[in-house]
N, C-alpha and C positions, 0 to 999 in steps of 0.2 A: 469682191469676188467671194470672200468667206461668207458674207451676209447672204449672198445668192444661194450658196450651198446649204446653209442652215435653213433657209426658206424652203428649198426643195425637199430636204429631209423632213421638215415639219409637215409639209403637204403629203408626203408619202406615208408618214406615220398616221396622220388623220385618215387617209384613205384606208389603211389597214384596219384601224379601229372601227370605222364605219362598216367595212366588209365583214369583220368578225361579228359585230352587233347584228347585222342583217342576217348572217348565217344562223346564229343561235336563236334569233327571234322568229324567223320564218322557216328556214329550210329544215332545221332539226325537228321542229314540231310537225312539219309536213311529212317527213319520213316516218315518224312514229304513227301518225294517223293512217298513212298509206299502208303500213304493215298490218294494222288492225283491219282495214278494209279488204286487203288481199286475203287474209285468213277467212273473213266472213264470206267474201265472194266465192272463194274456192269451195267452201262448205255447201253453198246453195247451188252451184252450177256444175259440180262434178258428177260423173256418171257412176263411179265406183263407190257407192254409199254402203257403209257397214253400220249396222245398228247394234247397240248394247255390246260394245267391245271391251275387252279386258286384256291388259298386258302385265306380266309378272316377270321380274328379273332379279337375280341374286348375284352379288359380287363375291370375290374370293374371301372377304372377311365375314361373310354371312349376312350383310346388310341387304334388305329387300326393297324393291321399288315396284309399286303396283299402280297402274293407271287404269281408270275406268271412264268411259264416256258413253253418252246416249247415242251419238252419231259420230262417224268418222269417214273421211274421204281420202283415198290414196292419191297422191300427186302423180299425174300421168307422166310428167317429165322426170321425176325421181321417185320410184316406188318405195324408197326407204323412208319417205316423208308421208306422214298422215296428219291431216287437219281434223281436229277434234272439236266437238261441241258438248257443252254441259259436262265439264271435266272434274273428276275427283282423283287426286293422286295421294299416295301415302308412302313415305320413306320410313321403313322400320330399321332403326339402327341397333346394333348389338349393344346390350347393356345400357340403353339410353331411351329417352322419350322418343316417340314417333313424331314425324312432321307431316301434317295434313295440309294439302294445297287444293284449293277449289278455284275454278274460273269458268267463264262462259265459253271461251275458246282457247285452243292450244295448238301448237305445231310440234309434233312428236317425231323424233328420228329413231327408227327401229334398230339401227345399227349401233349407235353409241348411247341411246336412251336420253340424249339431251332434249329438253323440252322448253319451248317458249310459251308461257301462259299469258293471256291478255284478256282484258275486259272483266272488271269486278273480281280481281284476284284477292284471295283471302288465304293467309298462312297461319296455321295454328300449331304451336309446339310448346309443350310444357305449360307454363303460365303466360305465354306470350301470344299475342294476336296482332298480326300485321295485315294491312290492306293496302292495295296499290292498283295501278293500271297495268303494269307489266311485271313479269317475273321470268328470269332465265335460270334454268336448272342445268348445271354442267357437272356431269359425273367425272369427266376427265380432270377437272380442276377441284372436284369436291366442294362446289360453291353454289349457293343460291343467291342470285342478285335480284333484288326487288327495287324497282325504280318507278318514278313518275307518280306524284301525289301519294307518297308513302305516309301512312298513319299507323302508329303503334299504340296499342292499348294494353295496360296491365291493371292489376287491382288498385294501384295507388296513383297512377299517372297515365297521361297520354302525350303523344308528341307527333309533330309533323316534320317531315324531312324530304329531301330529294331522292335519297338512295339508302338502302340497307343491304348488308351482305351477311350471310350465315355460312360459316365454315362448317360443313357437315361433319367432318371427322373430329375436329377439335371443339365443336359445339360452342363457338364464339360468334357473337353478333356485333357488327359495327353499323352504326346509324350516323349518316353525315349528309352535308349539303355539297352539291357539285361545285358551287362557288364558295371558296374558302372565306370570303368576306361576309357571307350570310350565316346566320345562326339557326340551329335546330330549335323549333318552338316546343317548349315543354309546359304542360299543365299538370299540376298536382291536385289530387282529390283529397280533401280533408275529411277523414272518416271519424277520428276520435279527438280531434282538436290538438293533437300533439305533433302534427306534421308540419 
């Protein structure tokens, strides 16, 4: 009787592991690709096209957020959402370096200024350069989340990771892998032979 229960539990565990593997391998990738396609499709099929648009906002602390795009389309179902093309954004922080973000596409919320950048995302701040497939900018959480194919470049090293997060107010950056068993890949550049 006990042997039968252990066999059933083992089979259920194997089924759960296979389901999780299939979900992360196929479904998660599909959702991200679908988001990118929806943003691109909305830009090409919408009737409310705006060209050369600019948004500027300032928070209570005096930090500024400026977004510029060559084209934008207002979402018919939700007029607070604008789909942007060829996007440049700058976050000007009080008494600190600015953060520059560029991408081919973005989804911008005019109410809370949260922005989802995708396709050839590039983040430049101070001596740091990050590139990725996606970037979520949340002003509510004061957080920049960079994910999928993250590449970091500085003067002395480069690295590859799954995700990076920048705390806008505290100016702290975390770079990590989603799977704790995997390691961030770091390459050091030897410039003077002492590295």
